[in-house]
Backbone bond lengths (Angstrom), bond angles and torsions (degrees), N, CA, C in turn:
res aa  C-N    CA-C-N  psi(-1)  N-CA   C-N-CA  omega(-1)  CA-C   N-CA-C  phi
1 M - - - 1.464 - - 1.519 109.40 -
2 A 1.309 117.33 138.02 1.459 120.66 176.28 1.521 108.70 -71.77
3 K 1.323 116.06 137.33 1.454 120.39 -179.23 1.513 109.97 -91.47
4 K 1.321 115.75 161.92 1.446 120.16 176.18 1.529 109.78 -63.92
5 V 1.306 115.92 145.33 1.456 120.93 -179.18 1.525 109.58 -66.13
6 I 1.322 115.62 129.08 1.465 121.07 176.86 1.517 107.76 -120.09
7 D 1.328 117.25 122.64 1.459 121.17 -179.35 1.520 110.24 -62.64
8 V 1.324 115.42 145.01 1.458 121.33 174.04 1.511 107.68 -107.72
9 P 1.303 117.74 159.79 1.468 120.34 -176.73 1.515 112.76 -55.74
10 K 1.315 115.81 143.77 1.453 120.87 178.53 1.522 109.74 -59.32
11 G 1.335 116.31 136.60 1.454 120.86 -178.97 1.517 113.07 103.67
12 V 1.342 118.26 -14.34 1.455 120.86 176.47 1.522 108.39 -78.15
13 L 1.321 116.48 107.85 1.454 120.86 -173.85 1.527 112.80 -114.53
14 R 1.312 116.53 -1.71 1.453 120.63 178.74 1.521 109.46 -113.78
15 P 1.327 116.74 148.86 1.471 117.67 175.49 1.525 110.25 -63.99
16 L 1.311 116.28 139.48 1.456 121.60 177.90 1.520 111.51 -91.81
17 F 1.318 115.88 21.21 1.464 122.60 177.86 1.526 107.98 -134.00
18 T 1.323 115.98 163.39 1.457 122.38 -179.18 1.526 109.72 -121.42
19 L 1.319 116.13 174.56 1.470 119.30 174.94 1.524 110.59 -62.43
20 F 1.333 116.35 -34.50 1.466 120.08 177.22 1.520 110.70 -60.20
21 D 1.332 116.83 -43.36 1.467 120.78 178.52 1.524 111.26 -59.90
22 I 1.328 116.20 -42.49 1.462 119.72 -179.50 1.524 110.71 -65.85
23 Q 1.328 116.40 -46.86 1.458 119.57 -179.31 1.523 111.75 -59.49
24 M 1.321 117.14 -44.84 1.457 119.98 -179.20 1.526 111.34 -70.37
25 G 1.310 116.57 -26.87 1.459 120.26 -178.84 1.511 114.63 -79.35
26 V 1.342 117.31 -31.99 1.476 119.14 -172.85 1.524 113.58 -116.72
27 G 1.330 118.56 -19.30 1.458 120.12 -179.53 1.516 113.63 87.50
28 D 1.323 115.45 173.89 1.466 122.19 -173.86 1.520 113.89 -58.26
29 D 1.327 116.70 -53.87 1.474 120.70 -170.87 1.519 112.08 -62.54
30 E 1.321 117.10 -50.21 1.462 119.91 -177.45 1.521 111.57 -68.24
31 F 1.341 116.53 -36.91 1.463 118.91 177.99 1.529 110.38 -62.72
32 K 1.321 116.33 -42.68 1.472 120.02 -179.20 1.528 111.65 -63.45
33 K 1.329 117.10 -35.45 1.468 120.04 177.45 1.528 110.58 -63.47
34 G 1.328 116.41 -46.71 1.459 119.81 179.13 1.513 112.09 -66.79
35 K 1.336 116.75 -40.53 1.468 120.79 -179.29 1.530 110.44 -65.92
36 K 1.321 117.32 -35.29 1.465 120.57 178.13 1.525 110.96 -63.30
37 L 1.323 116.82 -40.71 1.470 120.16 176.59 1.519 110.59 -63.46
38 F 1.325 115.98 -44.31 1.468 119.82 179.91 1.526 110.85 -63.97
39 D 1.331 117.06 -47.51 1.467 121.11 -179.02 1.524 111.57 -62.58
40 G 1.332 115.85 -30.12 1.460 120.14 -179.20 1.515 114.19 -83.90
41 G 1.330 116.82 7.03 1.460 120.47 178.96 1.509 114.35 70.40
42 K 1.329 116.06 29.48 1.465 120.45 -176.72 1.525 113.56 -87.36
43 V 1.337 117.05 -7.54 1.469 120.53 178.92 1.524 108.16 -97.99
44 N 1.313 116.64 111.66 1.461 121.45 -174.12 1.528 111.62 -125.11
45 H 1.340 114.79 157.44 1.479 122.28 177.27 1.526 111.12 56.71
46 L 1.333 116.04 41.77 1.463 120.92 179.46 1.527 110.20 -67.93
47 K 1.318 115.60 125.70 1.458 121.77 178.84 1.525 108.82 -135.85
48 R 1.312 114.93 160.06 1.451 119.67 177.64 1.522 109.84 -129.44
49 D 1.328 115.28 153.02 1.454 120.88 173.21 1.518 107.61 -142.28
50 F 1.327 118.12 -168.14 1.457 119.87 -175.25 1.526 112.67 -68.53
51 R 1.346 117.53 -14.82 1.469 120.49 179.45 1.522 112.87 -93.36
52 G 1.331 116.72 -37.88 1.451 118.65 -175.13 1.508 112.27 168.93
53 F 1.338 116.83 -135.19 1.461 121.94 -169.66 1.520 110.79 -130.75
54 N 1.322 114.74 137.86 1.451 122.21 179.44 1.529 109.25 -122.52
55 A 1.329 116.56 148.81 1.461 120.27 176.31 1.517 109.41 -164.65
56 I 1.325 114.51 166.64 1.462 121.74 168.29 1.519 106.23 -103.55
57 V 1.314 116.74 120.78 1.465 121.46 -179.46 1.524 108.59 -111.89
58 S 1.299 115.94 122.46 1.460 121.49 -176.55 1.523 110.78 -86.18
59 G 1.323 114.44 133.85 1.460 121.69 175.03 1.505 106.92 -144.37
60 T 1.326 117.10 -125.64 1.458 120.03 170.71 1.521 109.96 -60.03
61 H 1.333 115.50 -34.90 1.464 123.86 173.78 1.521 107.49 -134.70
62 D 1.305 117.22 179.82 1.460 121.84 170.92 1.527 108.08 -87.94
63 Y 1.328 116.76 124.55 1.454 121.07 -175.53 1.528 111.08 -113.27
64 V 1.319 114.92 141.02 1.456 121.56 176.21 1.531 107.35 -87.51
65 V 1.339 116.18 119.98 1.462 120.42 -170.55 1.525 109.81 -126.93
66 F 1.324 115.08 141.05 1.465 121.30 174.63 1.523 108.74 -132.52
67 V 1.337 115.99 139.68 1.464 122.00 173.83 1.522 108.47 -132.74
68 S 1.318 116.83 131.68 1.456 121.40 178.56 1.518 110.14 -65.57
69 A 1.329 116.50 146.51 1.461 120.72 174.86 1.517 111.08 -68.92
70 N 1.320 116.78 -18.26 1.458 121.60 -175.69 1.522 112.86 -80.31
71 D 1.330 116.80 -36.74 1.465 120.35 -176.54 1.515 108.94 -159.08
72 F 1.324 116.35 136.28 1.471 120.35 -173.63 1.523 113.07 -66.08
73 D 1.336 119.14 -22.32 1.459 119.53 -179.17 1.523 113.34 -96.78
74 R 1.329 115.88 15.37 1.466 120.81 173.04 1.520 107.80 -109.59
75 G 1.289 116.51 115.42 1.459 119.98 -177.51 1.505 110.91 163.76
76 G 1.313 115.98 -145.84 1.456 118.99 -178.81 1.512 112.00 -171.66
77 C 1.315 114.60 162.85 1.467 122.66 179.07 1.523 106.83 -153.11
78 N 1.336 116.71 145.96 1.464 118.57 -179.21 1.521 113.06 -93.53
79 C 1.349 116.78 21.24 1.461 119.26 169.86 1.526 108.43 -77.63
80 Y 1.320 117.55 171.63 1.467 119.86 -174.93 1.526 111.83 -67.35
81 V 1.328 117.83 -27.91 1.462 120.86 176.97 1.528 110.07 -75.91
82 G 1.331 116.17 -47.37 1.452 120.43 -179.79 1.510 113.45 -61.74
83 E 1.331 116.67 -33.64 1.463 120.34 179.64 1.526 112.16 -68.77
84 K 1.337 116.88 -12.39 1.460 121.28 175.34 1.532 110.97 -95.61
85 D 1.348 115.91 16.11 1.460 121.90 -178.47 1.521 111.84 59.06
86 T 1.326 115.32 37.64 1.456 121.65 179.13 1.522 109.84 -118.01
87 L 1.307 116.36 137.63 1.460 120.93 178.05 1.521 109.82 -59.47
88 C 1.337 116.97 127.50 1.465 120.91 -176.79 1.522 110.35 -117.81
89 K 1.319 115.53 170.16 1.465 120.57 -178.78 1.527 112.04 -65.80
90 H 1.329 117.52 -25.56 1.465 120.22 179.25 1.528 110.82 -70.28
91 M 1.344 116.70 -38.75 1.458 120.59 175.00 1.522 110.45 -65.34
92 I 1.330 116.66 -41.18 1.467 120.02 179.12 1.525 109.98 -63.48
93 A 1.330 117.03 -41.97 1.464 120.85 178.91 1.530 110.96 -61.45
94 L 1.328 116.99 -42.44 1.460 120.85 178.75 1.524 110.62 -64.90
95 A 1.323 116.85 -43.07 1.461 120.40 179.10 1.531 110.71 -60.20
96 I 1.314 116.59 -42.31 1.469 121.00 178.17 1.528 109.74 -62.81
97 A 1.323 116.68 -45.10 1.468 120.95 -179.92 1.523 111.12 -61.47
98 A 1.324 116.93 -39.80 1.467 120.99 -179.63 1.523 110.69 -63.42
99 I 1.326 116.87 -38.93 1.465 119.84 178.68 1.527 110.56 -66.40
100 F 1.333 117.26 -46.82 1.460 120.27 -178.75 1.526 111.83 -62.53
101 K 1.332 116.62 -32.30 1.461 119.29 -177.94 1.520 113.02 -86.64
102 Y 1.333 116.88 -41.49 1.459 120.16 -171.01 1.527 114.41 -110.44
103 R 1.330 117.63 -8.61 1.461 121.22 179.12 1.533 109.42 -143.47
104 P 1.321 117.91 54.97 1.475 122.04 -171.17 1.523 114.38 -64.00
105 E 1.327 118.31 -16.98 1.460 120.15 179.32 1.525 112.25 -75.70
106 D 1.336 117.57 -9.43 1.465 121.63 -178.44 1.522 111.69 -118.62
107 T 1.329 116.39 46.35 1.467 120.69 -176.51 1.530 113.05 -108.63
108 E 1.327 116.54 13.90 1.469 119.04 178.24 1.527 110.00 -69.80
109 I 1.320 115.85 133.49 1.460 122.00 -177.80 1.522 109.85 -106.01
110 V 1.319 117.09 134.27 1.460 121.90 176.71 1.524 108.60 -74.12
111 D 1.332 116.02 121.72 1.457 120.22 -178.62 1.524 112.97 -88.18
112 A 1.329 117.57 -22.43 1.464 121.02 -178.92 1.522 110.48 -67.80
113 P 1.339 117.52 148.98 1.468 119.92 175.50 1.526 110.48 -56.28
114 L 1.324 116.89 139.62 1.457 120.26 -174.63 1.523 113.11 -93.59
115 D 1.310 118.02 -22.13 1.462 121.15 -173.58 1.519 113.15 -116.71
116 Q 1.338 116.96 15.28 1.449 119.74 176.94 1.523 109.70 -147.95
117 A 1.323 115.62 161.10 1.455 120.62 -177.13 1.520 111.18 -64.47
118 S 1.324 115.38 142.96 1.459 121.92 177.20 1.521 108.32 -138.58
119 C 1.317 117.07 128.39 1.456 122.08 -175.60 1.524 110.56 -108.83
120 S 1.327 116.43 136.41 1.460 121.00 178.73 1.521 111.24 -68.98
121 T 1.342 117.40 -26.37 1.478 125.80 -176.62 1.532 112.04 62.90
122 E 1.325 117.80 9.48 1.458 121.93 -179.78 1.523 109.08 -89.17
123 V 1.323 116.32 109.60 1.464 121.22 -177.65 1.525 109.41 -86.94
124 R 1.317 115.81 108.78 1.467 122.43 178.94 1.519 108.65 -172.11
125 E 1.326 116.56 166.64 1.453 121.11 175.43 1.536 110.26 -75.16
126 I 1.294 115.97 147.47 1.461 120.69 177.43 1.531 109.03 -88.69
127 N 1.351 116.81 140.51 1.456 118.36 179.17 1.531 110.56 -88.76
128 K 1.330 115.61 167.95 1.462 120.46 -173.92 1.527 112.42 -62.12
129 E 1.333 116.98 -38.99 1.457 120.54 -178.57 1.530 111.22 -65.90
130 E 1.316 116.19 -44.00 1.467 120.66 177.66 1.521 110.55 -60.76
131 L 1.311 115.20 -47.14 1.461 120.35 -177.82 1.521 111.26 -61.25
132 A 1.329 116.63 -42.58 1.462 120.39 179.77 1.524 111.14 -63.77
133 T 1.329 116.93 -41.84 1.463 121.06 -179.98 1.520 111.38 -64.36
134 I 1.322 116.41 -44.87 1.464 120.51 -178.54 1.526 110.86 -67.11
135 K 1.321 117.22 -41.94 1.469 119.74 178.53 1.527 110.75 -64.36
136 S 1.329 117.37 -36.84 1.464 120.99 177.08 1.521 110.38 -63.26
137 G 1.340 116.81 -42.17 1.457 121.05 177.71 1.513 112.26 -62.40
138 I 1.327 115.91 -39.01 1.474 120.43 179.22 1.523 110.39 -67.06
139 R 1.327 117.17 -44.12 1.480 120.13 179.10 1.520 110.53 -59.61
140 S 1.323 116.54 -42.94 1.466 120.48 178.80 1.525 110.61 -63.77
141 A 1.321 116.39 -42.00 1.465 121.04 -178.92 1.526 111.57 -63.54
142 L 1.321 116.68 -38.46 1.461 120.73 -177.32 1.518 112.75 -65.47
143 T 1.340 117.79 -20.43 1.463 119.61 177.42 1.520 111.62 -67.67
144 H 1.328 117.64 -19.69 1.464 121.19 178.51 1.533 111.60 -84.88
145 I 1.324 115.86 -10.05 1.466 120.73 -179.77 1.518 107.21 -106.00
146 K 1.320 115.37 94.49 1.459 121.18 -170.31 1.521 110.34 -137.18
147 S 1.319 115.16 175.80 1.458 120.69 -178.49 1.522 111.03 -70.58
148 Y 1.321 115.49 160.41 1.463 120.49 179.66 1.518 109.82 -126.92
149 G 1.327 114.60 125.37 1.455 119.50 177.24 1.509 111.61 -137.48
150 G 1.331 116.05 20.70 1.454 120.52 -176.70 1.515 113.11 -88.72
151 S 1.321 114.74 -173.10 1.455 121.08 179.21 1.514 110.13 -88.10
152 S 1.309 115.67 173.78 1.466 120.51 179.42 1.522 111.51 -63.07
153 K 1.348 117.35 -23.29 1.458 120.81 -178.75 1.532 111.86 -69.13
154 T 1.321 116.35 -26.08 1.468 119.92 -177.34 1.524 112.41 -103.45
155 W 1.326 117.45 2.99 1.464 120.41 -175.85 1.523 111.46 -63.33
156 S 1.322 117.50 -41.03 1.462 120.80 -178.90 1.530 111.12 -63.16
157 T 1.340 116.60 -42.11 1.459 120.62 177.55 1.522 110.36 -63.16
158 Y 1.326 116.25 -38.69 1.464 120.81 177.79 1.521 111.01 -62.89
159 Q 1.322 116.67 -44.61 1.462 120.21 179.16 1.522 111.23 -63.61
160 D 1.342 116.76 -35.27 1.463 120.47 175.44 1.526 110.40 -60.57
161 S 1.336 116.44 -38.09 1.457 120.94 178.66 1.527 110.86 -64.85
162 L 1.333 116.53 -43.24 1.463 119.92 177.13 1.525 111.02 -61.31
163 S 1.332 116.39 -42.26 1.466 120.40 -179.63 1.521 111.33 -64.06
164 K 1.331 115.89 -39.55 1.461 119.41 177.73 1.523 110.43 -64.25
165 G 1.323 117.07 -43.92 1.458 120.24 177.04 1.520 111.60 -59.30
166 K 1.314 116.21 -41.07 1.467 120.71 178.27 1.523 110.67 -60.03
167 R 1.325 116.69 -48.48 1.469 120.11 -178.18 1.524 111.45 -63.67
168 L 1.326 116.61 -41.38 1.455 120.15 -179.14 1.530 111.40 -63.97
169 I 1.324 116.76 -39.51 1.460 120.00 178.11 1.524 110.93 -66.65
170 L 1.326 117.20 -46.55 1.462 119.81 179.44 1.521 111.41 -62.50
171 Y 1.344 116.87 -37.00 1.458 119.94 177.71 1.525 110.29 -64.38
172 A 1.333 117.17 -45.34 1.467 120.39 179.42 1.527 110.61 -60.50
173 L 1.325 116.79 -45.37 1.466 120.35 -178.22 1.519 112.37 -68.58
174 S 1.326 117.38 -26.36 1.473 120.26 -179.35 1.523 111.40 -66.01
175 N 1.328 116.93 -18.19 1.464 121.24 -179.21 1.522 112.95 -90.27
176 L 1.323 117.73 -0.20 1.458 121.04 -179.73 1.528 111.59 -75.21
177 P 1.331 118.20 134.70 1.460 119.21 167.51 1.526 108.88 -74.93
178 V 1.300 117.41 166.66 1.461 121.64 -177.76 1.527 109.18 -87.43
179 C 1.343 115.48 111.60 1.469 120.95 179.02 1.522 108.51 -166.63
180 K 1.329 117.04 174.29 1.459 121.48 -178.75 1.530 111.79 -63.16
181 T 1.339 116.48 -40.51 1.467 119.38 -179.61 1.519 111.15 -62.60
182 S 1.325 117.18 -39.65 1.465 121.18 177.70 1.516 110.83 -65.35
183 A 1.331 116.77 -40.09 1.465 120.20 176.10 1.522 110.35 -60.66
184 D 1.345 116.30 -41.19 1.472 120.37 177.15 1.527 110.89 -59.46
185 V 1.336 116.73 -42.39 1.467 120.79 179.46 1.522 110.09 -59.48
186 C 1.321 116.56 -47.08 1.474 120.71 -179.58 1.520 111.46 -62.18
187 I 1.316 116.81 -44.92 1.460 120.82 -178.90 1.527 110.32 -64.88
188 N 1.319 117.75 -40.64 1.466 120.79 178.82 1.525 111.59 -63.76
189 V 1.352 117.41 -36.55 1.463 119.77 177.24 1.525 110.04 -65.53
190 I 1.323 117.16 -41.55 1.470 120.59 177.84 1.524 110.31 -60.86
191 I 1.333 117.78 -43.54 1.467 121.39 179.22 1.528 110.36 -61.35
192 K 1.332 117.36 -43.35 1.471 121.13 179.89 1.529 110.85 -63.98
193 L 1.329 116.49 -43.07 1.467 119.93 179.90 1.525 110.85 -67.02
194 D 1.328 116.90 -39.32 1.461 121.58 177.92 1.520 110.15 -60.66
195 T 1.336 116.63 -42.73 1.465 121.11 179.42 1.524 111.01 -67.99
196 K 1.341 116.87 -42.44 1.461 120.51 178.24 1.525 111.06 -59.86
197 L 1.317 117.51 -44.61 1.459 120.76 -179.90 1.520 111.59 -62.87
198 A 1.327 115.77 -34.99 1.464 120.08 -176.12 1.520 113.41 -81.53
199 T 1.349 117.47 -27.61 1.468 118.69 -169.33 1.525 115.83 -128.00
200 S 1.328 118.28 -11.18 1.469 119.26 -168.96 1.522 114.98 -104.80
201 G 1.303 118.72 6.78 1.455 120.24 177.35 1.515 114.41 70.49
202 I 1.334 117.37 28.76 1.465 121.31 177.64 1.529 109.21 -72.39
203 D 1.334 115.91 133.11 1.457 120.95 174.89 1.531 108.00 -94.46
204 D 1.328 114.91 95.96 1.464 119.40 -178.93 1.525 111.00 -105.43
205 S 1.329 115.26 39.08 1.459 119.36 -176.72 1.520 113.18 -65.10
206 D 1.341 117.58 -20.09 1.460 118.49 176.28 1.528 111.91 -95.72
207 G 1.341 117.19 1.16 1.465 121.11 172.14 1.508 116.64 81.03
208 T 1.341 117.93 12.78 1.466 120.12 -176.08 1.519 112.65 -60.68
209 I 1.326 117.14 -46.24 1.458 119.96 -176.43 1.523 110.76 -76.02
210 G 1.317 117.26 -35.23 1.463 119.71 173.82 1.519 111.32 -59.64
211 E 1.335 115.70 -42.25 1.465 120.05 177.60 1.526 111.00 -65.60
212 L 1.335 116.93 -35.90 1.462 120.42 178.21 1.524 110.34 -61.46
213 V 1.327 117.27 -46.71 1.463 120.04 178.95 1.526 110.23 -60.22
214 E 1.330 117.13 -42.69 1.462 120.01 179.35 1.524 111.38 -62.50
215 E 1.329 117.28 -36.55 1.466 120.29 178.06 1.532 110.91 -67.38
216 I 1.329 117.08 -37.13 1.466 120.01 177.79 1.526 109.68 -68.42
217 M 1.338 116.66 -37.31 1.459 119.87 174.37 1.530 109.97 -60.63
218 E 1.307 116.31 -39.42 1.463 120.55 177.88 1.529 110.31 -64.89
219 L 1.319 117.04 -37.76 1.465 120.48 177.77 1.525 110.59 -63.25
220 L 1.323 117.48 -40.36 1.459 120.27 175.68 1.523 110.97 -60.53
221 S 1.323 115.65 -37.88 1.463 119.83 176.70 1.528 110.87 -64.10
222 M 1.336 116.21 -39.06 1.467 120.58 177.59 1.531 110.39 -64.80
223 F 1.341 116.91 -36.67 1.459 120.34 176.29 1.529 109.99 -58.57
224 K 1.312 115.32 -44.56 1.461 120.95 -178.72 1.528 111.09 -63.26
225 E 1.333 116.45 -37.60 1.457 119.47 178.92 1.530 110.94 -68.48
226 S 1.327 116.80 -35.17 1.463 120.70 179.78 1.534 111.23 -75.52
227 D 1.321 116.35 -33.65 1.460 121.06 179.88 1.532 108.40 -143.43
228 P 1.347 118.01 91.46 1.477 121.67 -177.46 1.528 113.33 -55.74
229 M 1.342 117.60 -21.93 1.461 120.27 179.58 1.531 111.72 -65.72
230 L 1.323 117.38 -16.91 1.463 120.86 -178.19 1.529 113.20 -80.32
231 E 1.319 117.46 -17.23 1.466 119.24 -173.13 1.524 112.26 -57.23
232 K 1.320 117.03 -51.15 1.468 119.81 -178.37 1.520 110.96 -61.74
233 Y 1.336 116.60 -39.91 1.470 119.64 -179.55 1.527 110.36 -62.51
234 I 1.321 116.72 -43.92 1.471 119.96 -178.34 1.523 110.54 -65.61
235 V 1.326 117.00 -44.35 1.461 120.41 179.95 1.526 110.78 -62.87
236 D 1.332 116.72 -41.85 1.465 120.43 -179.08 1.525 112.06 -70.35
237 T 1.342 117.39 -31.61 1.465 121.78 -175.14 1.519 112.36 -85.15
238 F 1.314 117.05 -30.26 1.462 120.59 -175.90 1.525 110.04 -65.15
239 P 1.356 117.81 140.01 1.465 120.04 179.65 1.525 111.75 -55.30
240 K 1.307 115.01 138.91 1.469 119.50 -179.46 1.526 111.60 -74.54
241 E 1.363 116.29 -16.92 1.468 120.09 177.97 1.527 108.96 -150.41
242 T 1.334 116.23 129.68 1.456 121.97 175.63 1.522 108.63 -123.29
243 N 1.330 116.43 166.21 1.461 120.66 -177.52 1.522 112.52 -61.49
244 F 1.329 116.24 -32.45 1.464 119.82 -174.39 1.530 112.96 -116.41
245 G 1.317 115.99 16.66 1.460 120.10 172.84 1.513 115.52 68.90
246 W 1.326 116.73 30.88 1.470 118.70 -179.95 1.520 111.24 -63.21
247 E 1.339 116.95 -28.03 1.460 119.72 -178.87 1.526 111.99 -60.96
248 K 1.322 116.97 -23.28 1.467 119.92 178.74 1.516 112.36 -70.11
249 E 1.333 115.40 -21.54 1.461 119.99 -178.77 1.523 112.02 -93.44
250 L 1.336 116.86 -1.31 1.448 119.70 -179.61 1.511 109.75 -61.02
251 F 1.318 115.79 130.67 1.465 119.14 -176.98 1.522 110.54 -63.59
252 I 1.320 115.88 152.86 1.464 121.79 175.87 1.517 108.89 -124.57
253 S 1.267 116.90 155.67 1.456 121.71 -177.30 1.513 110.93 -65.68
254 G 1.351 114.55 147.21 1.452 119.93 174.16 1.488 113.47 84.29
């Protein structure tokens, strides 16, 4: 859902978000729609002021679009989606254009799938610096997976938060090399998610977190394919009983 426009301090002329933020916030499909508009030269008359960025974005018609400098999903568009206070592809295209023009050092695009498990297939031990970075990313991602006690009006925004947490976790895990320590990281994330679902009041009625656990289980399976010696370790290390029976989905040899 598009948020209400919030002014940023006068003098802020650069977007306070990156392409990484947009990708993790909207996912593969929506990002590609916005990027296609940008790549096709559909973002025109881009200007900035103390609040954010304005442009005319061409689609079925020419649309007047605004995006706050503070966050790419704060703004508006006069397309039929934007008029429902919903983040649209025209806003995403403008946000992308603003980064390329005013923050070109942060234009790196994540090539790995954002909503499914991805394995490095690199069999080696993980070093301390890598491990610390990945664990930090996971801790940050878990803050988006929280309890829900709001009204039906905020449910969509809440689900967006869960989806962002899912993508951030999968992205962090995609950087793991294949080894026992990496398997431990994956298993520990599953245990934390299992506990959160059981005790933290998470509304997973759309299955986002359940799908996340299944994707991590798939990543463990990919580890086994890259290094068959890991299978016994993973089976022996995985909890024999979880709140939601994830152990039943643990892959078996053959």
